[in-house]
C-alpha positions as CSV (number, residue, x, y, z in Angstrom):
1,M,6.0,-9.8,11.1
2,R,9.7,-8.2,10.7
3,T,11.9,-10.6,8.9
4,S,15.0,-11.8,8.6
5,A,15.8,-9.4,5.5
6,G,14.9,-6.5,7.2
7,Y,11.3,-5.8,6.2
8,I,8.2,-6.3,7.6
9,D,6.0,-8.9,5.6
10,H,3.4,-7.5,4.0
11,A,1.6,-4.1,5.0
12,P,1.2,-4.6,8.7
13,F,-1.5,-1.7,8.2
14,R,-5.1,-2.3,7.3
15,P,-8.3,-0.2,6.6
16,L,-9.9,1.0,10.1
17,A,-13.2,-1.2,8.7
18,D,-11.3,-4.5,8.6
19,Y,-11.1,-4.6,12.4
20,D,-14.3,-4.8,13.0
21,R,-14.8,-7.5,10.1
22,Q,-11.8,-9.7,11.0
23,V,-13.4,-9.1,14.8
24,R,-16.6,-10.4,14.1
25,S,-15.0,-13.0,12.0
26,Y,-13.7,-14.5,14.9
27,V,-17.1,-14.8,16.9
28,V,-18.9,-16.1,14.2
29,L,-15.9,-18.9,14.0
30,V,-16.2,-20.1,17.7
31,L,-19.5,-20.0,17.7
32,A,-19.8,-22.1,14.8
33,G,-17.1,-24.8,16.3
34,C,-19.3,-24.9,19.5
35,G,-22.3,-27.4,18.4
36,F,-24.8,-25.0,19.6
37,Q,-27.9,-26.2,17.3
38,H,-31.7,-26.7,19.0
39,G,-32.1,-30.6,19.3
40,T,-30.5,-33.2,22.0
41,A,-27.3,-33.9,23.7
42,T,-26.8,-36.6,21.6
43,E,-27.9,-34.8,18.7
44,D,-24.7,-32.4,20.0
45,A,-23.0,-34.7,20.0
46,A,-23.4,-36.2,17.2
47,I,-21.7,-33.2,16.0
48,P,-17.5,-33.0,15.7
49,D,-16.2,-30.0,16.2
50,A,-13.7,-29.3,14.0
51,P,-9.6,-30.0,15.1
52,D,-8.1,-27.8,17.3
53,A,-4.4,-27.7,14.1
54,N,-7.6,-27.3,11.7
55,V,-8.8,-24.2,13.9
56,D,-5.3,-22.8,14.6
57,M,-4.8,-22.8,10.7
58,M,-8.6,-20.8,9.7
59,I,-7.3,-18.4,12.1
60,D,-3.7,-17.8,11.4
61,A,-3.9,-17.8,8.1
62,P,-3.0,-14.4,6.1
63,A,-5.3,-12.7,4.9
64,P,-4.5,-12.4,0.2
65,F,-2.3,-8.6,-0.7
66,C,-4.9,-8.0,-2.8
67,A,-8.0,-9.0,-0.3
68,A,-11.3,-8.2,-2.5
69,D,-12.9,-5.3,-0.8
70,P,-14.8,-2.2,-2.5
71,H,-12.8,0.1,-0.7
72,L,-9.3,-0.6,-1.8
73,R,-9.0,1.5,-5.4
74,L,-6.0,-0.1,-6.0
75,C,-3.5,-3.3,-5.4
76,Y,-0.2,-3.6,-7.2
77,S,1.7,-7.1,-5.1
78,F,4.0,-8.0,-8.2
79,D,4.2,-11.0,-7.9
80,Q,4.2,-12.1,-10.9
81,D,7.5,-13.6,-12.1
82,P,8.0,-12.0,-15.1
83,L,5.7,-9.5,-15.0
84,P,3.7,-8.8,-17.6
85,P,4.0,-5.5,-19.9
86,S,0.0,-5.5,-19.1
87,L,-0.6,-5.9,-14.7
88,A,-4.1,-6.0,-14.1
89,N,-5.0,-3.8,-11.0
90,E,-5.8,-6.5,-8.3
91,G,-8.3,-3.9,-6.3
92,A,-11.4,-2.9,-7.3
93,A,-10.9,-0.7,-10.1
94,N,-11.2,-1.9,-13.6
95,V,-7.7,-0.9,-14.4
96,S,-4.5,-2.1,-15.4
97,A,-1.1,-0.4,-15.3
98,T,1.5,-0.4,-17.8
99,L,4.7,-1.9,-17.9
100,T,8.5,-0.8,-19.3
101,N,12.0,-1.9,-18.6
102,V,10.3,-3.5,-15.6
103,T,11.9,-7.0,-14.4
104,H,10.6,-9.0,-11.2
105,T,12.3,-9.0,-8.3
106,A,12.3,-11.6,-5.4
107,R,11.3,-9.8,-2.3
108,G,11.5,-12.6,0.6
109,A,9.3,-15.3,-0.8
110,T,7.1,-12.7,-3.2
111,G,8.3,-10.4,-5.0
112,A,8.5,-6.6,-6.8
113,A,9.4,-4.4,-9.8
114,Q,13.0,-3.5,-10.0
115,I,13.6,-0.1,-12.4
116,D,15.6,1.9,-13.0
117,S,15.4,4.9,-14.9
118,T,15.0,4.2,-18.4
119,S,11.8,2.2,-16.5
120,M,8.2,3.9,-16.8
121,I,4.7,2.6,-14.5
122,Y,2.2,3.6,-15.0
123,V,-2.2,3.5,-14.2
124,P,-4.3,5.6,-16.9
125,Y,-6.6,8.0,-15.9
126,T,-10.0,6.1,-13.9
127,A,-12.6,7.9,-12.0
128,E,-12.9,4.6,-9.9
129,V,-10.3,5.6,-8.1
130,T,-11.0,8.7,-6.6
131,N,-11.6,10.3,-2.6
132,I,-8.0,8.3,-1.3
133,Q,-7.9,8.5,2.5
134,G,-4.3,6.2,2.8
135,F,-2.4,4.4,0.8
136,E,0.6,1.8,1.0
137,V,3.8,1.5,-0.5
138,S,7.4,-0.5,0.0
139,F,10.1,0.8,-2.6
140,R,13.8,0.8,-1.9
141,A,15.2,3.5,-3.3
142,D,19.2,2.2,-4.5
143,G,20.9,5.6,-5.0
144,A,20.0,8.7,-3.2
145,P,18.5,12.1,-5.4
146,A,21.6,13.2,-7.2
147,I,22.2,17.3,-5.1
148,N,20.5,18.5,-1.7
149,G,17.1,18.8,-2.5
150,A,16.5,16.9,-5.5
151,R,13.3,14.2,-5.1
152,L,13.0,11.3,-6.3
153,G,8.9,10.0,-7.8
154,I,7.5,7.1,-5.4
155,L,3.3,7.4,-6.6
156,D,2.5,10.8,-8.6
157,T,-1.0,11.6,-10.0
158,N,0.0,15.4,-11.2
159,V,-2.0,17.7,-10.2
160,I,-2.5,18.8,-6.4
161,P,-5.5,18.9,-5.8
162,P,-7.0,16.1,-5.3
163,N,-3.0,14.9,-5.6
164,V,-2.0,11.3,-4.3
165,S,2.0,11.5,-4.2
166,F,4.9,10.2,-1.9
167,F,8.7,11.2,-2.9
168,L,11.7,10.9,-0.8
169,Y,13.9,13.9,-1.2
170,R,17.6,14.9,-0.1
171,V,17.8,18.0,2.7
172,D,21.3,16.6,3.8
173,P,22.7,15.6,5.5
174,G,19.5,13.0,5.6
175,Y,16.3,12.3,4.3
176,Q,12.6,14.1,4.2
177,L,9.7,11.8,2.5
178,R,6.6,13.9,0.8
179,C,2.9,12.8,0.7
180,G,0.0,14.1,-0.7
181,L,-4.0,13.5,-0.5
182,G,-5.9,15.5,-1.6
183,G,-5.4,18.9,-1.0
184,A,-2.7,18.6,1.4
185,L,1.1,18.6,0.5
186,Y,3.9,18.0,3.3
187,A,7.5,16.2,4.0
188,F,8.8,15.0,7.4
189,D,12.6,14.5,7.7
190,A,12.9,10.0,7.5
191,P,14.7,7.3,8.6
192,L,16.0,6.1,5.1
193,V,18.5,3.8,4.9
194,L,19.9,3.2,0.9
195,G,19.3,0.0,-0.6
196,M,17.5,-1.1,2.6
197,W,14.0,-2.4,1.9
198,H,11.0,0.5,3.9
199,D,7.4,-0.3,4.0
200,A,5.4,3.4,4.2
201,V,2.0,4.4,4.9
202,C,0.8,7.4,4.3
203,T,-3.7,8.6,5.8
204,C,-5.4,11.2,6.6
205,T,-7.7,10.7,9.9
206,A,-10.1,13.5,11.5
207,D,-8.8,16.3,9.4
208,T,-4.4,15.5,10.0
209,L,-3.0,14.1,7.9
210,Q,-0.1,11.1,9.5
211,I,2.5,9.6,8.0
212,Y,4.1,6.3,8.6
213,L,7.8,4.3,8.8
214,D,8.6,0.9,9.1
215,G,5.3,1.1,11.8
216,A,6.7,4.7,13.6
217,K,5.1,7.4,13.0
218,I,7.7,10.1,11.7
219,G,5.4,12.5,11.2
220,E,1.8,14.4,11.3
221,Q,-0.3,17.6,10.2
222,A,-3.2,19.0,11.5
223,T,-5.2,20.3,8.0
224,S,-8.7,19.9,6.6
225,G,-7.7,19.7,3.0
226,C,-6.4,16.3,3.2
227,S,-10.2,14.9,4.0
228,S,-11.1,16.2,-0.2
229,G,-9.4,12.8,-0.4
230,G,-6.8,11.9,-3.9
231,G,-7.4,10.5,-7.3
232,F,-6.3,11.1,-10.2
233,V,-7.0,13.3,-13.3
234,S,-5.9,13.0,-16.6
235,A,-2.9,11.9,-16.1
236,G,-2.9,9.0,-14.4
237,M,-0.5,7.9,-12.0
238,T,2.8,6.7,-12.4
239,I,4.8,4.4,-9.9
240,G,8.9,5.2,-9.5
241,Q,8.9,7.9,-11.4
242,N,7.5,12.0,-11.1
243,N,4.5,12.0,-13.7
244,N,4.9,15.0,-15.7
245,G,0.8,14.7,-17.6
246,G,0.6,11.4,-18.3
247,P,2.7,8.0,-19.9
248,T,5.8,10.5,-21.2
249,G,8.0,12.9,-20.0
250,A,8.3,11.4,-16.6
251,D,12.0,11.8,-14.7
252,E,13.1,12.3,-11.0
253,W,13.3,8.5,-11.6
254,L,13.3,6.1,-7.8
255,V,16.5,3.7,-9.2
256,G,15.8,0.7,-7.4
257,A,12.3,-1.4,-5.9
258,V,8.9,-1.1,-5.6
259,D,6.2,-3.5,-4.3
260,N,3.0,-4.1,-2.3
261,V,1.3,-0.6,-3.2
262,R,-2.1,-0.5,-2.3
263,L,-4.8,2.5,-2.6
264,W,-7.8,3.2,-0.4
265,D,-11.2,5.5,0.0
266,V,-11.1,4.8,4.0
267,P,-8.2,5.9,6.6
268,V,-5.6,3.8,7.0
269,A,-5.7,2.3,10.5
270,P,-1.4,2.6,11.9
271,P,0.6,-0.1,12.7
272,Q,-0.4,-2.6,16.3
C-alpha cells in the first residue's frame, strides 16, 4: 500500500511459494471458524464462532517483514533505534552485518539506515547464503553519481558469477539500475527521483532476469545465467557501497539511506 510519504509500506513482493501457503492458511481459518465437529447440532451450537472483528484482524494483520521462512536467506529491516554496530540477520542464515558510521533514520512508522561516504554495511562470507534467485531493497539516493557513466553501489558481492549486485548509474539525462544475479548482469533505464524512496526487486523467473521499481516492471532479459543463482564469495556483501574485496577499500558510496533488504533462494513474485 502506498503511503502519504510516497513509498510502499513494507515490500509488496512475496516469494511465489508464499501465496500458496497464504491461501491454504485462510481456508483452514474459515473452516475452523465454522464450528465443524462430529456430534449433534446442540454440541455444535455450544462452540461460539470467533467475533467477526477478531477474524478480520487475524486476516488483515500484516506478516512480519522478516517472517520466519527457510527461503529468506538474508533480511535486514533496519528498524532498531539506535542501530547496533553488529546487526543480526533476521533471515534464516546465521550471520550478522557490521555497521560503521551508520545511523537510524525514520521511514514512515518504521526505520532505515542513513549512510554516507564514511559508512560501511558489511555482511561477511557465509555458505548459508547461496542459490539466490531474487532480492529486494529500498533506497533513497540524495545525490547523483559525480559524472556521466559513474555509479553508486546499493548491494554488491564483488564477483560474477555468482554475483548478487545492484547499482545506480548516471546515464545523462537520466539513470539506470543494473541488476546482477548468478551469471547475469543487465542495466535498465529507471525513472528515479533523487531524494525520494524507491522500492526495487530483481528476480530470476524461468531463465528471465526481471527488475521492478516501485511496483512496475522496468526491464527484463532472457538469460540462462541468472538461474544458476547468486551467492557470497570470500568478499561477502556490502550494502550501500561498491565491494572491492571485503570490509575495507569500498568506494562508489550511496549517500542517502537503505532499507528492507531481503535475499531469497526462490523467485520473487511480481506485484499483484
